[in-house]
N, C-alpha and C positions, 0 to 999 in steps of 0.2 A: 617407183624407181627401186630395183632390187638392191639389197644391201651387199656390201663387199664381204666375202667370206674366203679367206680370213680377213679381218679388219685391216685397214690401211693406217699406218702410223705416220702422222705428219707433225710430230711434236718433239723432234730430236733436240731442240734447244732446251726442253725441260729435262730430258734424260735420254740416254742412249741404251740400246740393248747390250748386254754383257757379251763381249767377244769370247768365243769358246776357248781360245788360247789363254785368255785371262782367267777364266774359270779353272782351267787345268792347273795354272800356276797357284791358284788359291787353295785348291782342294786339300793338299796335305796339311795346311795350317788351320783347316776347319775340322780335321779328323785326328790323325795320329800325332801330328806335331803341335803340341799345345803349350810348350814352354814359354815362360815369361822372358822377354829379351833382356831384362835387367838381371836375371839370375846368372850365376857364374858356372853352373854345372853344364853338362853336355846338352841338355834340353834347351837351356837358355842360350847357350852359344850358337846352336843351330838357328834359333829364332833371331838372334842378333845378326847372323850372317844373312838371313833373308832380308832384314831391314837394310843392311849395308848394300846388298845387291839392288834393292828397290831405290835406294838413295842415289846410287851410281846411275841408274837408268833415268830417273827424273832429272838429275843434274845434266845428263847428256841431252835430254830434250830441250833444256833451257840453256845449253852451252855455258854451263856454270860448274862450280866446284861442289862435290858432295857435301862438304861441311856447311855450305850455305843453304842447304835444304832443310826445312823444318816441317815435319809431317803433322797434319791436323786431321780433324774429323770431316773435313770437306771445305768447299770454297767459302762458305759463310764464316766458319771459324778462322780461316786464313785471312779473310778480309777484316774481321774483328781484331785479330791479333795485330795486323798491320796498322789499322787506323787508331785503335785505342792504345795499343802497345807503344807505337811511335810517339803519339801525343803525350802520353804519361811520362815517357823517358826524355822528352825534349826539355831544354833549358826553361826556366820559369818566365823569361821574357817572351817566349814564343807560345802564345795561347790562341792562335788562329789555325783552323783546319779548313782547307779549301777543297771542295769536291765539285764534280760536274752535277748539273741539275738532273741528269738522266742516269745516275748510278743505280746499280742493283740495290735492293733494300738492305742487303748485308752491309754495304758501305754507308748508305743513307742513315740507317738506324744506329749503326755504330758511331757515326759522327754526331748524330743528335744526342746520343747518350752522354757525350762529353760536355754538353751545355750545362748539365747539372753540376759539373766540376769547375765551371767558370770559363770554359773555352768558348770562343766565338766560331761559329760555323758559317761559311760563305759558299754559295753555289754559283758556279760558272754557268751562264745561260747558253742555250743552243739556238740555232736558227730553225726555220721551218723544215729544213732538210735533216735536222738532227745533228748538224755539225757544230762543234764547239766554237764559241766566239773568243778567239785568242786575244783580241784587244781588251775584252772584259777580264780575261784570265790575268793578263799583265797588270791590270789595275788592282786586282784582289790579292795577288801573291806579293807579299812584302816581307820586311825583316821581322815582323811579328808572327809569321807563318811557321808552324811546326811541321805540317805535312800537307801535301797536295795529293789527291787521289782522283784519277781519271781512268775509266775502264778502256781497254783496248778495243773491244767490240761490244756494241750495245746488244743486250740479250733480247730486246723486243723488236728492233728494226734492222739489226745486222750492220749498222753504220760503224765504220772504222774510225776511231778517234785519233787526233794528231798528238799522240802521247809523247813522242820525242820532242816536239816543239814545246809542249807544256813543261816537260822535264828540264829543258834549258832555262825556262823562266824560274822554276823552282830552285835550280842549282845557283842561279844568279842571286837569288834571295837567301841562300843558305838553308833552304827547307828540304826535307826529305820528299821523295816522290814514290808513290805506290800506284800500281795498275792492276786491276782485276782482269786477268787474261783468260778467264774461265771459258768464254765463248770463242776465243781465238785459238786455243790449244788444239793441235791436230789439223788446223786449216792454214794458219800463218806461221812463218818462222818466228820462233820465240828466242830472243837474245836480249836479256835485260841490259847488257852493256851497250848494245846498239841503240836500244830505246832510251838509255840514260836514266833508268829508274833505280831505286834503292830496294824496292820491295815488289814482289809479283806473286799473284795468287793463281792457282789452278785447282781443278776438281776432277776426281777420277770418273765420276759417272757421266761426265760430258764427253769423254773420250773412250767410250765403250769399256769402261772399268766399273768397279762396284760403287755403290753408294756407301758413305761412311768413311771416305778417305780423300784427303786433299793435301796440298803442300803450299807453303809460303817460302819463296826464295828471299833470303835476307843477305844483302850485300855485306861482305866482310867489313866489320867495324861498326855497323849500324846497331845502335842500342834499342832494345825493345823491353818494355815492362811486360811480364807475363800476364795473360788474361786468365789462364787456368793454373791454379796453384796446387801443390801437393806432391811434387817429385822433381827430380833433376833430369828427367828425360828431355830429349831434343835440345841438349846443351842449355838446360835450365830455361828454355823459352816456352815450354809447354808441358806441364806436369800430367802424369797419368800413364798407365800401362798402354803400350802401343797395340793397336789393332793389327796384328801381324798379317792376318789373311787379307784384309782390305788393302793394307800398304803394299803387300806383295802383288796384289792385283793392279794397284795404281802403277807400280814399277813396270809391270809387263805391258800395261796399256800405254804408258809413256814410251816404251821401247818401240811398240808397233806404230804409234803416232809419229815418231821420228823417222823410222825406216820406211814407212809406207805413206808419207804425207801426200806425195803427188798423186798416188793412186786414190787416196781418200778424197782429195779435192776433186779429181776427175769424176769420181763416182757421185759425189754430192752435187756437183754442177750438172751432171747428166740428168739426175733425178729432178733437180730444180727446173732445168730447161724443159724437160718433158711435161712437168706439171703446167708450166706456163703455156706450152704448145696446146695442151688440152684445154686449158682455161680460155685461151683465145685472147683477143685484144683487151687491154686493160682500160680501154675507153669506158668511162662511166664507173670504173672501180679503181680509184687512184691507189698508187703504191707509195706508202710512207717511206721517206728517205731516198726516193728514186734519183735525186740529183747528187747524192753523196756517194762516196766509195763505200761499198758494202761487201761483206763476205757472201759466198754463194749459198749459205745454208739457211738463210732466213728471208721470208717475204711477209711484210705486214700490209695487208690489203684493206682498204676502206670500202664497205658495202653501204652506200647511202640509203638511209631509211630502214635498214635491217639490223635490229639490235643483236649484238654479237652473241650474247648468252643464249638467246632463242635459236639463233643460227647454229651455234655449236651443238645444241641439243639435237637439232635436226640432223646435222652431220653425223653425230654419234649413232643415231638410229640407223643411218646408212652404212655404218661401219667405217667411218672416217674420223680419226682423232686429230684435233687441232686445239688451239688455245686462243684466249683473248689477250695474252701477255705473259708476264712472268709467272711461273708455277708457284713461286713463293708468295705471290699475292692472291692466289686462288681463294675464292670465298669472300674476299674483301669487296665491300660495296663501293669503294673509291675507284673512280676511273683511272686508267693508266697515267701515272705521273710522267712517263716518258713522252707520250703524245701531247699531254697538257703542256709540258715544258717546251715542246716544239711549236706551241701556239695554236693548236687545234681546239675548237670549241668542244664542250662536253658531248654535244649531240653527235659529233663525228668520232670522238674517242670511243664512245659506247657502241659504235657500229664498225669496229675494226677487228680483224682476225689475223693471228700470226700462224703461218704455215712454215714449218722448219723441216729440213731434209737431212738424211744421213746416208752413209755408204751402203747400208743394207737394203735400201729402198730400190726396187727394180724400176727402171725408167718406164717400162710398159705399164706397170701398176700406177706410177705417178701420172702418166698421161691420162689414163682412165679416171683417176681421181680428180684431175684438173677439170675434165669435162663434167664430171658429176657435181663438183662444187659449184661451177657456174650455173648449171642447170637447176640445182637446188635453190641457189640464190634468186634466180629469175622467177622460179615458181613461187617462192615465198613472197617476193616483192609484188607479184601479180595478185596473189591472194590478199595481201595487205591492202592493195589498191581497191580490190573488190569489196572488202569489208568496210573500208573507210568511205566508199562512195554509196554504199547501200542505204544509210539513213537519209541522205540527200535525195535519192531517187524516190524513197517512200514518202518523204515530205512533199515532194513535188507532184505526186500522183493525185488524180481526181478522186473525190470521195465516192464511195459506192452508192 
C-alpha cells in the first residue's frame, strides 16, 4: 500500500496547525516588538496594548467581559488554576472537589494533588456511551463541595457533556462550577453565562493558534488562590511576564474562531463524513460514544483484536497520523481512563484509535485516508489470524 505524500494528519484533537493569519499577528512580537507589558515606557505600552486587544478578542469569543479573562500558558495551567485556585480559596467547611471520571489529566491530576492538603475528591461516573450520570452527580454535590469540574467536550470520544445541568446542581449546593472547554472552542457556541459556570478554560493550539497560550474565564467576584506566584500580572491571579507573542496569537485565533465558526464546523464535518464514507460500514468496528451527542471533530473507533499502538505504527508508515487517546498521556502504559470509565474491558480499550479532524483537511484526502485505514486494519487482522493459526496447523500435521 503506497504511503501518503504529504502525510495525512488525523490528530487535530491533539493540536491544530497554526493559521497563517495568526502567525502574521504574532511576528512583530517575536522580532522588533520585545517590550515587557508591565513596563511604563513606549515599548511596554505597545506590548500592553497587544494584550488588551487579545483580551478583548478572547472575551468576545466567550461572550464575556475583558476583565474576566486571565491569560495562562495553556489549557493545562488554566485547568490547574481553576481547580486548585478555587479549592484553596473556598471556605474551610468546603473540602470536597467533584469531577467527572472522564476529565482531561489536567483536571484529574490537579484535583488529585489536593488530596495531600486534606481535600476529598469524588468522581461522577459515566455510562457506556460516555454520558454523565446526573443522578450520581446530584448525590455527590453537597454543601461540603468547593468546586465541580465537568468538561464540555471529551477529548477522546467527542461526547458533549450536560454542563448546564451539572452547573445547576453546583449552584444549588453553593459550589463553584468549572468547565474545560478546550475541545469545544471553535466548534460550539461558548457562553459561560448560558452554561451557568463560574470558570471556563480554553487553549490556543486547539483553535489554530500557538502552543504556550491559554485563558481562564473567571466570573466577576469569584476568588482564586494563585497557583503561580511572583508578580501582580493578570489581576494578581497569575504571576509572571506575559508571553505577548503567544497571547496575541491566541487573541487572533479566538477572533477567527468566533467570526468563522460555522465555516469551521462545516469544513470539519465534511472531512469527518468523507473519512467515514471511505472507511465504509462501522459494522465490526464499533464507535465509542455513538449513542451520545458528539462534536463532529472526533471519532474513537474500536478495532477488535488489533492492538492500537501497533496499528498506529502501521498507519504512521503509511503517512497517516492518528492517536490512541489524549496526547498528554502519550507514552503512558496505562490504558485510556476515559474508555475504562465507560466500562470497557482493557482488551477493548487497548484496541481503540482516535481519529480527529480539522478545517484544513481536504475531504478528498479524508476519503482516501478512510479507505486506507480500513484496508490496513483488515490486512493486519488477517495477518494476525494467519500467525495465530500457524502453530495449530503444524501441530496437527503428520510426521515426516
